[in-house]
N, C-alpha and C positions, 0 to 999 in steps of 0.2 A: 572044828567042833567047839561049841561054847562050853564054858565051865559051869558047874551048878552055882546058883546064886540064892542067898537068903538075905532078905531086906527086912528091917524092923520099922515099925511106924514112924519113929522119930527121924528116919533117914528120908522120908517122902516129903518133897516140897510141893505145896499146892499153889496153883497160880490162877488168878481170876481169868474167866473166859469172856471174851468180847460179845459172845452170843446172848448173854443175859446178866443182869445184875444179880449178885448173890450165888452165881455159878462158879465153882472152882474145880480144877482138875489136878490130880496127882498121878504121875506115871509110876505104877508099882513095879512093873517089868517092861522093858522096852529096848529100844536100840542101844542105849548106854550099857545095858547088862548083856549085850550080844544075843538077845532072844531071836532065834532064827525065823520064826513063822508068825508069831502074834505079839501085840501089845496089850498089856492089861493095865487099865487105868481105874482110878476111883474118883468118882464125881460127887460133890455135895451141892445141894440146892436149899437155899435159905427159905424160911417160911414166907409165904405171900409172893414168891418169885415165880416167873414164867420163862421158860425157854421157848422162843417163837417156832412156828412151823418151819421145818427144814428137811433137806434130804442129805444123805451122805453117799459118797462114792463107794464105800465098802460096807459090808454087812456088820451088824453089831449084835453081840450076845451080852445080855445084862442079867445081873443078880442083885436084888434089892437087899440092902443091909439093914437099913433103919429108916423110919419115918413112913408116913403114908402120903401118897401124892397121886396125881392124875397123869396118865400118859395118853396121848391121843395118837391114833393111827389112821391114815387114810387107806382103806380097803375097798377095792373095786369102785373107787370114785366117791366113796361115802366116808365122812369123818366120823369116827366113833371114839369115845373116851372111856377109859377103864381106870378104876381105882386099884392101885396096887400097893403092896406093903412088904414087910420083911419076909424073905423066903421066896417071893415071887421071882420068876425068871422070864425073860423076853428074848425073842429073836426078831430083830428089825432087819429085813433084807435090804440090800443096797438099793438106793433109789426110793425107798418108801418115805412118804411124808409122814413126819411124827413131830411131836412136841411134848413138853412137860409143864406141869403146874403144881406147885407145892401149896395146897390149900390148908395144910395143917399149921400147927403152931410149934413144931419142932423141925429141926433140920433134916432133910432127906439125904440119903447116901446109897450109891449103887456101884458095883463093879461093872466095868464095860470092857469086853475083849473084842479086839478088832484085828484083822490080818495086817501084817507089815505092808508098808507101801503108802502111797499118797492117798489122803482122804479129803476129798474136796467137799466143802460144806455149801449148800445153796439155800438161801432163805426163800421161803415160799409165802406169797400173799394169801 
């Protein structure tokens, strides 16, 4: 049984992600905190940067903290883009083609929760 955990912002290390320039990830709660079921991460995306079309092996639940940006989703074979901002939440089922583009002039940030386990990322042309 895991112990309760409280983490403060200064404890979180953010690492650049190879998927896109200007994309960083900080693990808020995860394996190192003995989280039994989920990982909670915070991503930031710099202005003008794009995360390419890709899929993930696991579902993603996201909550937008700051900034306004575009999220693209492939639904029933059709690519659709949505403008999202603070307070918006998203469910991206496993295997769904999706992408992000920060068209604003401020950094975007969102929380992303995923189930524990391997999350294979596949880039899509």
